[in-house]
C-alpha positions in Angstrom: -16.6 -16.6 -24.6 -15.5 -13.0 -25.1 -16.8 -9.9 -23.3 -18.2 -7.1 -25.4 -15.6 -4.4 -26.2 -12.9 -6.3 -24.4 -10.0 -7.6 -26.6 -9.2 -11.3 -26.5 -5.5 -10.5 -25.7 -3.7 -7.9 -23.6 -0.2 -6.7 -22.7 1.1 -7.6 -19.3 4.4 -7.1 -17.4 5.2 -10.4 -15.8 7.7 -12.1 -13.6 8.8 -15.0 -15.7 12.1 -15.8 -13.9 13.3 -14.9 -10.4 15.8 -12.1 -10.2 15.3 -11.1 -13.8 13.6 -8.0 -15.3 9.9 -8.1 -16.1 8.9 -9.6 -19.4 6.3 -8.0 -21.6 4.0 -10.7 -22.8 0.8 -10.7 -24.8 -1.5 -13.0 -22.9 -5.2 -13.9 -23.0 -7.5 -11.4 -21.4 -9.2 -13.0 -18.3 -12.8 -13.3 -19.6 -13.9 -16.2 -17.4 -15.2 -14.7 -14.2 -16.0 -16.5 -11.0 -19.1 -15.5 -9.0 -17.5 -12.6 -7.1 -15.0 -11.5 -9.7 -14.7 -8.0 -11.2 -12.9 -7.5 -14.5 -11.2 -4.1 -14.5 -9.8 -2.1 -17.3 -6.7 -1.0 -15.5 -6.2 2.7 -15.3 -3.2 3.1 -12.9 -1.0 0.6 -11.1 1.9 1.4 -8.7 5.2 -0.2 -7.7 5.7 -1.3 -4.1 8.7 -2.7 -2.1 6.9 -6.1 -2.1 7.2 -6.3 -5.9 10.9 -6.6 -5.5 10.4 -9.5 -3.0 8.1 -11.2 -5.5 10.8 -10.9 -8.2 13.4 -12.3 -5.8 11.2 -15.4 -5.2 10.5 -14.5 -1.5 6.9 -15.8 -1.8 7.7 -18.9 -4.1 5.3 -17.3 -6.6 4.2 -19.6 -9.4 5.5 -18.1 -12.6 4.7 -16.5 -14.9 2.9 -13.9 -12.7 1.6 -10.5 -13.7 3.2 -8.0 -11.3 1.8 -5.2 -9.0 -0.7 -5.5 -6.2 -1.6 -1.8 -6.2 -4.1 -1.3 -9.0 -7.3 0.4 -9.8 -9.5 0.7 -12.8 -13.0 0.7 -14.3 -15.4 -2.3 -14.2 -16.1 -3.8 -17.6 -17.7 -7.1 -16.4 -19.0 -8.5 -13.1 -19.4 -12.0 -11.7 -22.9 -13.5 -11.2 -23.0 -12.9 -7.4 -21.7 -9.4 -7.4 -24.2 -6.9 -6.0 -22.1 -3.9 -5.0 -20.6 -3.0 -8.3 -21.7 -2.5 -11.9 -20.1 -1.8 -15.3 -18.5 1.6 -15.4 -17.8 1.8 -11.6 -14.3 3.0 -10.6 -12.7 0.5 -8.2 -9.6 0.1 -6.1 -8.7 -3.6 -6.3 -8.4 -5.4 -3.0 -5.3 -7.6 -2.7 -6.8 -10.9 -1.3 -8.3 -13.0 -4.0 -10.9 -15.8 -3.6 -11.1 -16.5 0.1 -12.9 -19.8 0.6 -15.8 -18.6 2.8 -16.0 -21.7 5.0 -12.8 -21.8 7.1 -12.8 -20.4 10.7 -11.1 -17.2 9.5 -13.8 -16.6 6.9 -16.6 -17.5 9.2 -15.2 -15.6 12.2 -15.0 -11.8 12.9 -14.4 -9.6 9.8 -11.0 -8.7 11.4 -9.7 -12.1 10.2 -11.3 -12.7 6.8 -8.1 -11.8 4.9 -6.1 -14.4 6.8 -8.0 -17.3 5.1 -5.5 -20.1 4.7 -7.3 -21.3 1.6 -7.0 -18.0 -0.2 -6.8 -18.2 -4.0 -3.9 -15.8 -3.8 -2.8 -12.2 -3.3 -3.0 -10.0 -6.4 0.5 -9.4 -7.9 2.1 -11.5 -5.2 0.9 -15.1 -5.7 -1.6 -14.6 -8.5 -1.9 -12.2 -11.4 -1.9 -8.5 -10.6 -2.3 -5.0 -12.1 0.6 -4.4 -14.5 -1.6 -5.3 -17.4 -4.3 -3.7 -19.5 -7.0 -5.7 -17.7 -7.1 -7.5 -14.3 -9.4 -9.7 -12.2 -10.1 -8.7 -8.6 -12.5 -10.0 -5.9 -15.5 -7.7 -5.4 -15.7 -8.8 -1.7 -12.3 -7.2 -1.0 -12.4 -4.2 -3.4 -13.7 -0.7 -2.8 -15.4 2.1 -4.8 -13.2 5.1 -5.6 -14.8 8.4 -4.4 -15.8 10.7 -7.3 -13.3 13.4 -6.5 -10.4 11.0 -6.2 -7.9 10.4 -9.0 -6.8 7.0 -10.0 -3.2 8.1 -9.3 -4.2 8.6 -5.6 -6.3 5.4 -5.4 -3.8 2.9 -6.7 -1.2 3.3 -3.9 -4.0 3.1 -1.4 -4.5 -0.6 -2.2 -1.4 -1.5 -0.2 0.7 1.4 1.0 -2.4 3.4 2.1 -4.4 0.6 3.7 -1.4 -1.0 5.4 -0.4 2.1 7.4 -4.1 2.9 7.9 -4.5 -0.5 9.4 -1.6 0.1 11.7 -3.2 3.2 13.0 -6.5 1.3 13.4 -4.8 -1.4 15.4 -3.0 1.2 17.6 -6.4 2.5 18.7 -5.3 6.0 19.5 -7.5 9.0 20.4 -7.1 12.6 19.2 -4.4 14.3 21.2 -2.3 11.2 21.8 1.1 10.8 20.2 2.3 8.4 17.5 5.8 8.0 16.1 6.3 6.7 12.6 9.7 5.1 12.1 10.3 5.4 8.3 8.1 8.5 8.1 9.3 9.7 4.8 8.7 6.7 2.7 5.7 5.5 0.6 3.8 4.3 3.6 5.2 6.9 6.0 4.2 10.0 4.2 0.6 8.7 4.0 0.7 7.7 7.7 1.8 11.2 8.7 -1.1 12.7 6.8 -3.6 10.2 8.2 -2.4 10.6 11.8 -2.4 14.4 11.5 -5.9 14.5 10.1 -7.1 12.3 13.0 -5.8 14.8 15.5 -2.8 12.9 16.7 0.5 14.4 17.6 2.9 13.0 15.0 6.6 12.4 15.4 8.3 11.5 12.1 11.6 9.6 12.2 13.7 8.9 9.1 17.3 8.5 8.2 17.3 10.4 4.9 17.1 14.1 4.2 14.5 13.6 1.5 12.4 11.4 3.9 12.6 14.0 6.7 11.5 16.7 4.4 8.6 14.7 3.0 7.5 13.8 6.6 7.6 17.4 7.6 5.5 18.4 4.5 3.1 15.5 5.2 2.1 16.8 8.6 4.6 15.5 11.1 4.7 17.9 14.1 8.2 16.9 14.9 10.8 15.2 12.7 13.9 13.5 14.1 16.9 12.3 12.1 17.6 8.6 13.0 21.2 9.1 12.0 21.9 10.8 15.3 21.7 7.4 17.0 19.2 5.5 19.0 19.9 7.0 22.4 19.8 10.6 21.1 16.5 9.8 19.2 15.1 8.6 22.5 16.2 11.8 24.2 14.5 13.9 21.5 11.3 12.0 21.7 11.2 12.4 25.5 11.8 16.1 25.2 8.6 16.5 23.2 6.5 14.0 25.2 7.1 15.3 28.8 9.6 12.4 29.3 6.9 9.8 28.8 7.5 8.5 25.3 4.9 8.1 22.6 1.6 6.3 23.0 2.3 4.1 20.0 5.0 3.7 17.4 4.6 2.2 13.9 7.6 0.6 12.3 7.4 1.2 8.5 11.1 0.5 7.7 12.9 -2.7 7.4 16.2 -1.1 8.3 18.2 -2.9 11.0 17.3 -1.4 14.4 14.1 0.3 13.2 11.8 -2.0 15.2 14.0 -1.8 18.3 13.9 2.0 18.1 10.1 2.0 17.8 10.0 0.0 21.0 12.5 2.2 22.9 10.5 5.4 22.3 7.2 4.0 23.3 5.8 4.4 26.8 5.0 1.1 28.5 3.0 -0.8 27.5 3.3 -1.0 23.7 5.7 -2.3 20.8 9.0 -4.6 20.0 11.7 -7.2 20.5 15.1 -7.0 22.4 14.3 -9.0 25.5 15.3 -6.2 27.9 12.8 -3.9 26.2 10.2 -6.6 25.7 10.2 -8.2 29.2 11.3 -5.5 31.6 9.0 -2.8 30.1 5.8 -4.9 29.3 6.1 -4.1 25.6 3.4 -5.6 23.3 3.9 -6.6 19.7 1.1 -6.4 17.2 1.7 -7.4 13.6 -0.7 -6.2 11.0 -1.4 -7.7 7.5 -3.0 -5.1 5.3 -5.8 -4.1 7.7 -8.5 -5.6 10.0 -12.0 -5.5 8.6 -10.4 -4.9 5.2 -13.4 -4.0 3.1 -14.9 -1.7 5.7 -11.6 0.0 6.5 -10.7 0.4 2.8 -14.0 2.2 2.2 -13.4 4.3 5.3 -9.9 5.1 4.3 -10.8 6.2 0.8 -13.6 8.4 2.1 -11.2 9.9 4.6 -8.6 10.5 1.9 -11.1 12.4 -0.2 -12.6 14.3 2.7 -9.2 15.5 4.1 -7.4 16.0 0.7 -4.7 13.4 1.5 -2.2 13.5 -1.3 0.2 10.8 -2.6 3.7 11.9 -3.7 3.9 10.2 -7.0 6.5 9.8 -9.7 4.3 9.0 -12.8 5.4 6.8 -15.8 3.3 6.6 -18.9 2.4 3.2 -20.3 3.4 -0.4 -19.3 6.5 -0.3 -21.5 7.9 2.4 -19.1 8.0 -0.1 -16.2 11.7 -1.0 -16.7 12.6 2.7 -16.4 10.5 3.0 -13.3 12.2 0.0 -11.7 15.7 1.3 -12.6 14.9 4.7 -11.2 13.5 3.2 -8.0 16.7 1.2 -7.5 18.9 4.2 -8.2 16.9 6.4 -5.8 16.8 3.7 -3.1 20.6 3.2 -3.3 21.2 7.0 -3.1 18.7 7.5 -0.3 16.8 10.0 -2.4 13.6 8.0 -2.8 10.5 10.1 -2.1 6.9 8.9 -2.7 5.4 6.2 -5.0 6.2 5.2 -8.5 3.0 4.9 -10.5 2.3 3.6 -14.0 -0.5 5.2 -15.9 -1.7 2.2 -17.9 -4.8 3.3 -19.8 -4.3 5.6 -22.9 -7.2 7.9 -22.0 -5.9 8.2 -18.5 -2.4 9.0 -19.8 -3.9 12.0 -21.6 -5.8 13.1 -18.6 -2.8 13.0 -16.3 -0.4 14.7 -18.8 -2.9 17.5 -19.2 -3.3 17.9 -15.4 0.4 18.0 -14.6 1.4 19.9 -17.8 3.5 17.2 -19.5 3.7 17.5 -23.3 4.4 14.7 -25.8 
């Protein structure tokens, strides 16, 4: 049965074969909603490092799968048990989809709900995501977008934003304490710098690229350190600005070799990483963080915080789903050159394309 004003078919960018470009397919619009589902008309979706892992088969994703786990849009239909949203609401789609509700993780503290082992999937990772004209998401994991926030800002918050926000939540720091972000000039890092600065933390941004160091500085890092000077010299620089103590906590936001060890080495005991001489002899503690504890609560807190403190996302906008191959190509080029700065976003909806082009002065 169709939904009023919703077409029966839609365009979607899908992974149909590992290590191959996305395919653009016309597929049925998902009009059969489970009790907690929201059907969104997608406004903006963004590209994340994890999308490349999905395409490479890292998660053994069942194909075809519509890509992107960073999406937002406007509600066009709601499931029978949805109470918090209605048609017309603007929503950031939460990544977990269809937790079971009866396992120990679902029945335990809210910190662990998103670890449900019976989860129906993660949007854009193991089930269909946001690179489409319409998408399903789970109302229990999704969040309202504040009125003053653009869709361009909201979409990257679904993963990049909430992941680094969750890292800061887990760190449990107080205003005046010091945090280091290793990978401070990337998609997560530049948001983390802004979050930490607005929370009253002293922020040390570490990156190994000129563009990353510049973006970290512009995003509120009090001190920026070039990781290319080597681990020992980075440690010296951190100690200089922390009274020889090291930082109170360090977040590793880079998968570069040695990034986690560096985070450990600059942290005052007790705190973060792995080489045994750092781990054992300095009482270092490791805390992994998937998305964020108390996902729904923290997502709402984060979005309100972003709106209140005018947190900005450095975006590289592309207009329309058919522009995704160009976005992927540019991302690969920039990543290889070290000149990547900010997030690549796709403006999906035609009306939103017009709004964004007018706002940023793009013609045509």
